[in-house]
C-alpha positions as CSV (number, residue, x, y, z in Angstrom):
1,X,7.8,2.0,-18.9
2,X,4.4,2.7,-17.2
3,X,1.5,2.0,-19.3
4,X,-1.3,4.3,-19.5
5,X,-4.3,4.2,-21.1
6,X,-6.2,7.8,-22.0
7,X,-9.8,7.2,-22.3
8,X,-12.6,8.8,-23.3
9,X,-15.3,6.3,-22.3
10,X,-18.2,4.6,-23.9
11,X,-21.8,5.7,-23.5
12,X,-25.0,3.1,-23.6
13,X,-27.1,4.8,-26.4
14,X,-26.8,8.7,-27.0
15,X,-23.3,9.5,-27.0
16,X,-22.7,12.7,-25.7
17,X,-19.7,15.2,-26.3
18,X,-17.7,15.8,-23.4
19,X,-16.3,18.4,-23.6
20,X,-16.0,22.2,-21.2
21,X,-18.9,24.2,-21.1
22,X,-21.1,21.9,-24.0
23,X,-22.3,18.7,-22.8
24,X,-24.6,17.5,-25.4
25,X,-25.8,15.2,-27.3
26,X,-24.4,14.1,-30.4
27,X,-28.0,15.6,-31.9
28,X,-27.1,19.0,-30.7
29,X,-24.0,19.8,-34.1
30,X,-25.5,15.9,-36.1
31,X,-22.4,14.9,-34.3
32,X,-20.2,15.0,-31.6
33,X,-17.1,17.1,-31.0
34,X,-13.3,16.0,-31.0
35,X,-12.2,16.5,-26.9
36,X,-9.9,18.9,-26.5
37,X,-8.7,18.6,-23.0
38,X,-8.3,14.6,-24.0
39,X,-6.5,15.4,-26.6
40,X,-3.9,17.8,-24.6
41,X,-3.5,15.3,-21.7
42,X,-3.5,12.8,-24.0
43,X,-0.6,14.9,-25.7
44,X,1.0,15.8,-23.1
45,X,1.4,11.4,-20.9
46,X,2.7,10.7,-24.6
47,X,5.9,12.2,-23.7
48,X,7.2,10.0,-21.0
49,X,4.7,7.1,-21.0
50,X,4.2,4.5,-22.6
51,X,0.6,5.7,-23.9
52,X,-2.7,4.2,-25.1
53,X,-5.3,6.1,-26.6
54,X,-9.3,5.3,-27.0
55,X,-11.5,7.2,-27.8
56,X,-14.8,5.2,-27.4
57,X,-17.1,8.5,-28.6
58,X,-15.8,8.9,-31.8
59,X,-14.7,5.3,-32.7
60,X,-18.0,4.1,-31.6
61,X,-16.7,1.5,-30.1
62,X,-18.6,-0.6,-27.0
63,X,-18.0,-1.0,-23.8
64,X,-17.7,-4.7,-24.3
65,X,-14.8,-3.6,-27.0
66,X,-13.5,-1.0,-25.0
67,X,-13.4,-3.5,-21.9
68,X,-11.7,-6.1,-24.2
69,X,-9.4,-3.1,-25.6
70,X,-7.9,-2.2,-21.7
71,X,-7.0,-5.7,-20.4
72,X,-5.3,-6.3,-23.4
73,X,-3.4,-3.5,-22.4
74,X,-2.8,-3.8,-19.0
75,X,-2.6,0.1,-17.1
76,X,-1.2,0.2,-14.5
77,X,-3.0,4.6,-14.6
78,X,-6.0,4.8,-16.7
79,X,-7.0,8.7,-16.9
80,X,-11.2,8.5,-17.5
81,X,-12.8,12.0,-19.9
82,X,-16.2,12.8,-17.4
83,X,-19.5,14.8,-17.9
84,X,-22.3,15.5,-15.6
85,X,-24.6,13.2,-18.0
86,X,-22.4,10.4,-18.3
87,X,-20.9,10.8,-14.9
88,X,-23.1,7.2,-13.8
89,X,-21.3,5.4,-17.3
90,X,-18.2,6.9,-16.3
91,X,-18.1,5.4,-13.1
92,X,-19.2,2.0,-14.2
93,X,-16.4,2.1,-16.9
94,X,-13.9,3.3,-14.1
95,X,-15.1,0.1,-11.8
96,X,-14.7,-2.3,-14.1
97,X,-10.9,-1.5,-14.9
98,X,-10.4,-2.0,-11.9
99,X,-12.2,-5.1,-11.2
100,X,-9.9,-6.5,-14.2
101,X,-6.7,-5.2,-14.6
102,X,-6.1,-2.5,-10.9
103,X,-4.5,-0.1,-13.0
104,X,-4.7,3.3,-10.2
105,X,-8.4,5.6,-11.7
106,X,-7.8,9.0,-12.0
107,X,-11.0,11.2,-13.1
108,X,-11.3,14.8,-15.1
109,X,-13.9,16.9,-16.2
110,X,-16.1,20.0,-14.4
111,X,-18.1,17.4,-13.0
112,X,-15.2,15.8,-11.1
113,X,-14.7,19.5,-10.6
114,X,-17.6,21.3,-8.4
115,X,-17.9,17.6,-7.2
116,X,-15.4,16.3,-6.2
117,X,-15.8,15.0,-2.4
118,X,-19.2,13.3,-3.4
119,X,-17.7,11.3,-5.8
120,X,-14.8,10.1,-3.5
121,X,-17.8,9.5,-1.0
122,X,-20.3,6.8,-3.4
123,X,-16.8,5.9,-5.4
124,X,-14.9,3.7,-3.2
125,X,-12.9,2.9,-6.6
126,X,-11.8,6.2,-7.3
127,X,-7.8,7.1,-6.8
128,X,-7.4,10.8,-7.7
129,X,-9.4,13.4,-8.9
130,X,-8.0,16.7,-11.3
131,X,-9.4,20.1,-10.2
132,X,-9.6,22.5,-13.2
133,X,-7.1,22.4,-15.8
134,X,-5.7,18.9,-16.1
135,X,-2.5,17.9,-18.2
136,X,0.4,19.4,-15.2
137,X,-1.7,17.4,-12.5
138,X,-2.1,14.3,-14.4
139,X,1.6,14.2,-15.1
140,X,2.3,15.5,-10.9
141,X,0.6,11.8,-9.8
142,X,2.2,9.7,-12.6
143,X,5.6,10.9,-11.6
144,X,4.5,10.1,-8.2
145,X,4.0,13.5,-6.6
146,X,-0.1,13.2,-6.2
147,X,-0.2,15.9,-3.2
148,X,0.0,18.9,-5.8
149,X,-1.7,21.6,-6.9
150,X,-5.1,19.9,-9.5
151,X,-4.8,17.2,-7.8
152,X,-7.7,15.8,-5.1
153,X,-7.5,12.8,-3.0
154,X,-9.2,11.3,-0.4
155,X,-6.6,12.7,2.2
156,X,-5.3,15.9,0.4
157,X,-7.3,18.8,-2.0
158,X,-4.8,20.4,-3.7
159,X,-7.4,23.0,-5.3
160,X,-7.8,24.4,-8.7
161,X,-5.4,24.2,-11.6
162,X,-4.8,26.2,-14.4
163,X,-2.5,25.8,-16.6
164,X,0.1,29.6,-16.5
165,X,1.9,29.1,-19.9
166,X,0.1,27.4,-22.7
167,X,2.8,27.3,-25.1
168,X,5.2,25.3,-22.9
169,X,2.5,22.5,-24.2
170,X,3.1,19.9,-26.2
171,X,0.6,19.5,-29.2
172,X,-2.3,17.9,-29.1
173,X,-2.5,14.4,-29.7
174,X,-4.7,14.9,-32.8
175,X,-2.5,12.2,-34.6
176,X,-4.3,9.4,-31.9
177,X,-8.0,10.4,-32.7
178,X,-10.4,8.9,-35.0
179,X,-12.2,10.6,-38.1
180,X,-14.1,13.8,-36.2
181,X,-16.0,15.2,-39.5
182,X,-18.3,18.5,-40.3
183,X,-21.7,17.0,-40.2
184,X,-22.7,20.3,-43.6
185,X,-19.8,18.7,-45.9
186,X,-18.4,15.8,-44.8
187,X,-14.9,17.8,-44.6
188,X,-12.3,16.0,-41.2
189,X,-12.6,18.8,-38.9
190,X,-11.0,19.5,-35.4
191,X,-11.7,21.5,-32.3
192,X,-8.2,23.5,-30.9
193,X,-8.1,25.6,-28.6
194,X,-5.7,28.9,-28.7
195,X,-7.0,30.2,-25.3
196,X,-8.4,29.7,-22.1
197,X,-10.1,31.3,-19.6
198,X,-13.1,33.8,-19.7
199,X,-13.4,37.3,-17.6
200,X,-17.3,37.2,-17.4
201,X,-19.9,36.3,-14.9
202,X,-22.7,34.4,-17.1
203,X,-24.3,32.5,-14.0
204,X,-25.2,29.2,-16.7
205,X,-21.4,28.6,-17.2
206,X,-18.9,26.1,-15.4
207,X,-16.0,27.5,-17.2
208,X,-14.8,30.4,-14.5
209,X,-14.6,27.3,-11.6
210,X,-12.3,25.0,-15.0
211,X,-10.3,28.1,-16.5
212,X,-11.0,31.0,-14.5
213,X,-11.8,34.8,-15.7
214,X,-7.6,35.3,-16.5
215,X,-7.9,34.6,-20.2
216,X,-4.1,33.3,-21.1
217,X,-3.3,32.6,-25.2
218,X,-1.2,30.4,-26.9
219,X,1.4,32.7,-28.9
220,X,0.2,32.8,-32.6
221,X,3.6,30.9,-33.5
222,X,2.0,28.1,-31.3
223,X,-0.9,27.7,-33.4
224,X,0.5,28.6,-36.4
225,X,3.5,26.0,-36.5
226,X,0.1,23.1,-35.1
227,X,-2.1,24.4,-38.0
228,X,1.3,23.6,-40.4
229,X,1.4,20.2,-38.1
230,X,-2.5,19.6,-38.7
231,X,-3.1,20.4,-42.1
232,X,0.5,19.6,-44.2
233,X,0.9,15.8,-41.9
234,X,-2.9,14.9,-41.3
235,X,-4.5,16.1,-44.3
236,X,-7.4,17.6,-41.4
237,X,-7.4,21.5,-42.4
238,X,-10.8,22.4,-41.1
239,X,-10.8,23.9,-37.4
240,X,-13.4,25.3,-34.9
241,X,-11.3,27.4,-32.3
242,X,-13.1,26.4,-29.2
243,X,-12.2,28.9,-27.3
244,X,-14.4,30.6,-24.7
245,X,-13.9,34.2,-26.5
246,X,-11.3,33.6,-29.5
247,X,-11.6,37.3,-29.5
248,X,-11.3,38.5,-26.5
249,X,-7.7,40.1,-26.8
250,X,-7.9,41.3,-29.8
251,X,-4.2,41.6,-30.6
252,X,-4.1,38.3,-30.2
253,X,-5.9,37.5,-33.1
254,X,-5.0,39.8,-35.2
255,X,-1.2,38.7,-34.1
256,X,-2.8,35.6,-35.3
257,X,-4.6,35.9,-38.5
258,X,-1.6,37.8,-40.1
259,X,0.9,35.3,-39.4
260,X,-1.6,32.4,-40.7
261,X,-2.4,35.0,-44.4
262,X,1.6,35.5,-44.3
263,X,2.4,32.0,-43.9
264,X,0.3,31.1,-47.2
265,X,-2.2,28.9,-44.9
266,X,-4.6,30.9,-45.9
267,X,-5.1,29.3,-49.0
268,X,-4.9,26.2,-47.1
269,X,-7.4,26.1,-43.6
270,X,-10.8,27.2,-43.2
271,X,-11.9,27.9,-39.6
272,X,-14.9,29.2,-37.0
273,X,-14.4,30.6,-34.0
274,X,-16.6,31.4,-30.8
275,X,-16.5,34.5,-29.2
276,X,-18.5,37.6,-28.1
277,X,-20.7,39.9,-29.7
278,X,-19.0,42.9,-27.7
279,X,-15.6,42.1,-28.7
280,X,-16.1,41.9,-32.8
281,X,-16.2,44.3,-35.1
282,X,-16.0,44.7,-39.0
283,X,-12.6,45.5,-39.3
284,X,-11.5,42.5,-37.0
285,X,-13.8,40.4,-39.3
286,X,-12.2,41.9,-42.2
287,X,-8.3,40.5,-40.8
288,X,-10.2,36.7,-39.9
289,X,-11.8,36.6,-43.0
290,X,-8.8,36.8,-45.1
291,X,-7.1,34.6,-42.7
292,X,-10.2,31.6,-43.2
293,X,-12.6,32.6,-41.4
294,X,-15.7,31.3,-42.6
295,X,-17.9,30.8,-39.6
296,X,-18.5,32.5,-36.4
297,X,-19.9,31.2,-33.3
298,X,-22.0,34.2,-30.8
299,X,-23.3,33.8,-27.5
300,X,-26.1,35.4,-28.3
301,X,-28.5,33.5,-25.5
302,X,-31.8,36.1,-25.5
303,X,-33.8,37.9,-27.2
304,X,-34.7,39.6,-24.2
305,X,-32.6,42.1,-22.1
306,X,-34.2,41.9,-19.2
307,X,-33.3,38.1,-19.0
308,X,-29.7,39.3,-20.6
309,X,-28.7,41.4,-17.4
310,X,-30.3,38.9,-14.6
311,X,-27.9,35.9,-16.2
312,X,-25.1,38.2,-16.4
313,X,-24.5,38.0,-20.0
314,X,-23.4,41.9,-20.2
315,X,-24.5,42.7,-23.7
316,X,-27.2,44.8,-25.7
317,X,-29.1,43.2,-28.3
318,X,-27.6,46.6,-29.8
319,X,-24.2,45.3,-29.3
320,X,-26.0,42.5,-30.9
321,X,-27.3,43.4,-34.4
322,X,-23.8,45.8,-34.4
323,X,-21.7,42.3,-34.8
324,X,-24.0,40.1,-36.8
325,X,-23.7,42.9,-39.6
326,X,-20.1,43.1,-38.9
327,X,-19.5,39.2,-39.7
328,X,-22.0,39.7,-42.9
329,X,-20.5,42.7,-44.1
330,X,-17.3,40.8,-43.7
331,X,-18.9,37.5,-46.2
332,X,-18.6,35.4,-42.4
333,X,-21.2,32.9,-42.0
334,X,-23.3,33.2,-38.1
335,X,-24.0,30.8,-36.2
336,X,-26.1,32.4,-33.2
337,X,-26.4,30.3,-29.6
338,X,-29.8,30.8,-27.4
339,X,-30.3,29.1,-23.9
340,X,-34.9,28.5,-23.7
341,X,-35.4,28.8,-19.5
342,X,-32.5,31.5,-18.6
343,X,-33.6,32.7,-15.3
344,X,-35.8,35.8,-15.5
345,X,-37.4,33.7,-18.5
346,X,-41.1,33.2,-19.0
347,X,-43.6,32.6,-22.6
348,X,-43.0,36.1,-23.3
349,X,-39.2,36.8,-22.8
350,X,-38.8,33.2,-25.2
351,X,-41.3,34.9,-27.8
352,X,-39.0,37.9,-28.0
353,X,-35.7,35.4,-28.3
354,X,-37.6,33.7,-31.2
355,X,-38.4,36.5,-32.9
356,X,-34.7,38.3,-32.2
357,X,-33.2,35.3,-33.5
358,X,-35.5,35.6,-36.8
359,X,-35.0,39.4,-37.1
360,X,-30.8,38.8,-37.2
361,X,-31.5,36.6,-39.8
362,X,-28.0,34.4,-39.5
363,X,-27.3,31.5,-40.8
364,X,-28.2,28.7,-38.6
365,X,-29.1,28.8,-34.5
366,X,-29.1,26.3,-31.7
367,X,-31.4,26.6,-29.3
368,X,-30.6,25.5,-26.5
369,X,-31.9,24.6,-22.5
370,X,-30.3,26.2,-19.4
371,X,-28.9,23.2,-17.8
372,X,-27.8,23.7,-14.7
373,X,-24.3,22.0,-14.5
374,X,-22.7,21.6,-11.2
375,X,-19.8,24.8,-10.7
376,X,-21.8,27.4,-12.0
377,X,-23.8,29.8,-10.1
378,X,-26.8,28.9,-11.8
379,X,-26.7,25.0,-10.4
380,X,-26.3,26.7,-6.5
381,X,-29.2,29.1,-7.2
382,X,-31.4,26.2,-8.5
383,X,-30.7,24.1,-5.7
384,X,-31.5,26.6,-3.2
385,X,-34.4,28.0,-4.6
386,X,-36.0,24.2,-5.0
387,X,-35.8,24.2,-9.0
388,X,-33.6,21.8,-9.7
389,X,-36.3,19.1,-10.5
390,X,-35.5,15.2,-10.0
391,X,-31.9,13.4,-9.3
392,X,-31.3,11.9,-12.6
393,X,-27.4,13.6,-13.8
394,X,-28.0,11.7,-17.4
395,X,-30.8,14.6,-17.7
396,X,-28.4,17.1,-17.6
397,X,-27.7,17.8,-20.3
398,X,-28.6,21.4,-22.9
399,X,-31.8,19.1,-24.7
400,X,-33.8,18.6,-21.7
401,X,-34.8,20.8,-19.5
402,X,-34.7,19.8,-15.5
403,X,-35.2,23.2,-14.0
404,X,-38.6,24.3,-13.3
405,X,-39.8,28.4,-12.2
406,X,-42.6,29.1,-10.2
407,X,-44.1,30.0,-13.6
408,X,-42.2,28.8,-16.0
409,X,-42.6,24.4,-15.7
410,X,-39.8,22.7,-17.2
411,X,-42.3,21.0,-20.0
412,X,-43.1,24.4,-21.4
413,X,-39.4,25.0,-21.8
414,X,-39.4,21.9,-23.2
415,X,-42.2,23.0,-25.7
416,X,-40.6,26.6,-26.3
417,X,-37.3,24.9,-27.3
418,X,-39.4,22.8,-29.7
419,X,-40.9,26.2,-31.0
420,X,-37.8,28.0,-31.8
421,X,-36.2,25.4,-33.7
422,X,-39.7,24.8,-35.7
423,X,-40.0,28.7,-36.2
424,X,-35.9,29.1,-36.6
425,X,-35.4,26.4,-39.3
426,X,-39.1,26.1,-41.4
427,X,-38.0,29.3,-43.4
428,X,-36.4,30.2,-46.8
429,X,-33.8,31.8,-45.1
430,X,-32.5,29.0,-42.9
431,X,-33.7,26.1,-45.6
432,X,-31.0,28.0,-48.1
433,X,-28.6,29.0,-45.7
434,X,-28.1,24.5,-44.4
435,X,-28.8,23.6,-48.3
436,X,-25.8,26.3,-49.3
437,X,-22.9,25.0,-47.0
438,X,-23.9,21.1,-48.1
439,X,-21.3,19.1,-49.8
440,X,-22.8,16.6,-52.6
441,X,-22.0,13.6,-50.9
442,X,-24.1,15.2,-47.4
443,X,-26.8,15.9,-49.5
444,X,-27.0,12.0,-49.9
445,X,-27.2,11.3,-46.0
446,X,-29.8,14.6,-45.7
447,X,-32.7,12.2,-44.7
448,X,-30.5,10.4,-41.9
449,X,-29.3,13.9,-40.6
450,X,-32.6,15.5,-40.4
451,X,-34.5,12.5,-38.5
452,X,-31.3,13.0,-36.2
453,X,-31.8,16.7,-35.4
454,X,-35.7,16.6,-35.3
455,X,-35.4,13.4,-33.0
456,X,-33.5,15.7,-31.0
457,X,-35.6,18.5,-31.2
458,X,-38.7,16.7,-30.2
459,X,-37.2,15.6,-26.9
């Protein structure tokens, strides 16, 4: 049987999450995210091939130990997870694997999809680039049909692929993962995807390139079977629904919640999800809470309506206020996600953003920096307008300012992010929210977490 290595490559020093719209250092969330695309690819590959999964990030495996394991396995094909901030290291790993084993190299991810032609020119040892969603294109390559949709070689471009029927995919290979734990409680958790795609036009997001604007979902039945497997066989009962918009299809969310309750899973599992403020209301919140939803992440982005409009967010500040109230009234905790340094921003608008975050009295806030990831409209704008500073892909991640506007420099953007964290978290409300979620065991680790988070915050 053909040997296939599915690899989340090692990184030097800082660990990075390589998954979709969030490519960030572990300090962002005090740990790294379980990689959902990586798990789904492994789930598909193991159906037909002799597979070895190595998650160097989650297992904290060094480069040398990784290469020793690769040489021992001797793969015919190697599938590498990649991201913009780790692309140099990812390619270095690919080069060593090719040299030591002769393996065919398959790479996938947002950076690969956006820049595959440049990658082929720069890295002669690459064999295949997978464009868009990766499961079916990778299986085509392994079966000897590389000239297929979603596959690129030096002589062929199959275009960007999106899976048309998500229920046909096998369960992601979560059982082959190391343990990932929710930082505040220490519980094992997993990121799962119930849907893909987003119909909106936020200029800073890469997901319209990867998953298109047509939202597709797994059926409620598929998701509940997956939850049962995770909870009852793998002992994982805390999940983050890592969809672009978990409630884009209201009926789908309601159907899933009703089935969770019908099957008695509401007494076994807890889950978080991400969504937009304009696709959420109190009645939906109540249904989600009954089915085990403990926390919701809203993409709030800015406290300036002008900035929201200039960046194609398509929401209003009043919609945000209503969604936050609906979640609070239903007893659901709230994470607000904000972006410092968006197009049109300046010190005045960032002041409005910080004030808005505090006004909302949400439980947690993340303040990212507007990042020109290749494949986003923002990346093209930053290049065309010469806002993009430097040429080090390692700095193109959500904690480092690499864009300078004529009246708002990268240095100022970085400082406003620091100010946002200081003002939001050094308040009784925020401190109480964090402490109220922490288990006793994690309280012991609190100094370590604070050190990690403060270090990331001060970048």
